[in-house]
C-alpha positions as CSV (number, residue, x, y, z in Angstrom):
1,M,-38.2,-55.5,32.2
2,M,-37.0,-54.0,35.5
3,L,-37.1,-50.5,36.8
4,A,-33.0,-50.6,36.4
5,D,-33.2,-51.3,32.6
6,I,-35.9,-48.6,32.1
7,I,-33.7,-46.4,33.6
8,R,-30.9,-46.9,32.0
9,R,-32.4,-47.1,28.3
10,F,-34.3,-43.7,29.4
11,T,-30.7,-42.2,30.6
12,A,-29.2,-43.2,27.2
13,L,-32.2,-41.8,25.2
14,A,-31.5,-38.8,26.9
15,L,-28.0,-38.5,26.5
16,F,-28.8,-39.5,22.8
17,A,-30.9,-36.5,22.3
18,M,-28.7,-34.0,24.3
19,V,-25.6,-35.0,21.8
20,L,-28.4,-34.5,18.8
21,T,-29.2,-30.9,20.3
22,S,-26.0,-29.9,20.7
23,V,-24.8,-31.0,17.0
24,G,-27.4,-28.8,15.7
25,A,-26.9,-26.0,18.0
26,A,-23.0,-26.2,16.7
27,E,-24.1,-26.1,13.5
28,S,-27.1,-23.1,13.5
29,P,-24.5,-20.4,13.3
30,R,-23.2,-21.7,10.0
31,D,-26.7,-22.5,8.5
32,A,-27.4,-18.9,10.0
33,A,-24.5,-17.6,7.8
34,K,-25.3,-19.8,4.8
35,A,-29.0,-18.4,4.9
36,A,-27.7,-14.5,5.2
37,A,-25.6,-15.1,2.4
38,A,-28.4,-16.7,0.4
39,D,-30.7,-13.6,1.0
40,S,-28.1,-11.1,0.1
41,R,-27.3,-12.8,-3.1
42,K,-31.0,-12.6,-3.8
43,A,-31.6,-9.4,-2.8
44,A,-28.2,-8.3,-5.4
45,Q,-29.9,-10.7,-7.7
46,E,-33.3,-9.0,-7.6
47,Q,-31.7,-5.2,-7.7
48,I,-30.0,-6.6,-10.9
49,N,-33.2,-8.0,-12.7
50,A,-34.9,-4.8,-11.7
51,E,-31.9,-2.6,-13.3
52,R,-32.0,-5.0,-16.0
53,R,-35.7,-4.4,-16.8
54,K,-35.3,-0.7,-16.7
55,M,-32.8,-0.9,-19.2
56,V,-34.8,-3.1,-21.5
57,S,-37.6,-0.5,-21.2
58,D,-35.6,2.6,-21.8
59,Y,-33.9,0.7,-24.8
60,E,-37.3,-0.2,-26.3
61,A,-38.5,3.5,-25.8
62,L,-35.4,4.9,-27.4
63,A,-35.4,2.1,-30.3
64,K,-39.1,3.5,-31.5
65,Q,-38.1,7.0,-31.5
66,L,-34.9,6.0,-33.3
67,K,-37.3,4.9,-35.8
68,D,-38.8,8.4,-36.9
69,A,-35.9,10.6,-36.0
70,T,-34.2,12.9,-38.2
71,E,-30.5,12.8,-38.5
72,A,-29.8,15.1,-35.8
73,Q,-32.1,13.5,-33.5
74,R,-30.8,10.1,-34.1
75,K,-27.5,11.6,-33.2
76,E,-29.0,12.3,-29.5
77,I,-31.1,9.1,-29.4
78,I,-27.7,6.9,-30.0
79,A,-25.5,9.2,-27.5
80,K,-28.6,8.4,-24.7
81,L,-28.4,4.9,-25.6
82,E,-24.2,5.1,-25.1
83,E,-24.7,6.8,-21.8
84,Q,-27.4,4.2,-20.5
85,K,-25.1,1.0,-21.2
86,K,-22.1,3.0,-19.7
87,N,-24.3,3.7,-16.7
88,F,-25.6,0.1,-16.9
89,Q,-22.4,-1.5,-17.1
90,E,-21.1,0.6,-14.1
91,T,-23.9,-0.4,-11.9
92,M,-23.1,-4.2,-12.8
93,D,-19.5,-3.7,-12.1
94,A,-20.5,-2.2,-8.4
95,L,-22.8,-4.9,-7.7
96,H,-20.5,-7.4,-8.9
97,K,-17.7,-6.0,-7.0
98,A,-19.8,-6.2,-3.8
99,M,-20.6,-9.5,-4.4
100,R,-17.1,-10.7,-4.8
101,E,-16.1,-8.7,-1.9
102,D,-19.3,-10.5,0.2
103,D,-18.0,-13.7,-0.8
104,R,-14.7,-12.8,0.2
105,K,-15.5,-11.8,3.7
106,R,-18.2,-14.9,4.3
107,R,-14.6,-17.1,3.2
108,Q,-12.4,-15.2,5.6
109,N,-15.1,-15.8,8.4
110,A,-15.7,-19.6,7.3
111,V,-11.8,-20.3,7.6
112,S,-11.4,-18.2,11.0
113,G,-14.3,-19.7,12.2
114,P,-16.3,-18.8,15.7
115,G,-13.6,-20.4,18.0
116,K,-10.7,-20.0,16.2
117,R,-8.3,-17.3,15.6
């Protein structure tokens, strides 16, 4: 093989590597945004799960108290259960609203893109 052929092949290989590198660099902000969105969703899901576990444990404790309670205590416990249910629903609504807002913002950023106006 002649030196000129080796230089041409090496140049072609270098150009190919540059193209692959530039394609990977062009996708990295998009990948970073997807990773950030996944992290955000994971954190929100962990928060939901923690809230759910707390709600279940509180419910079980009140259910045990309800078995042995008098009529007046039953009314108090049922009121506490209803209050917990209301608070839990408000928390879940707020989390879901935040997740929808985050999704909306990401869609808007994806449409406008980094180079578009």
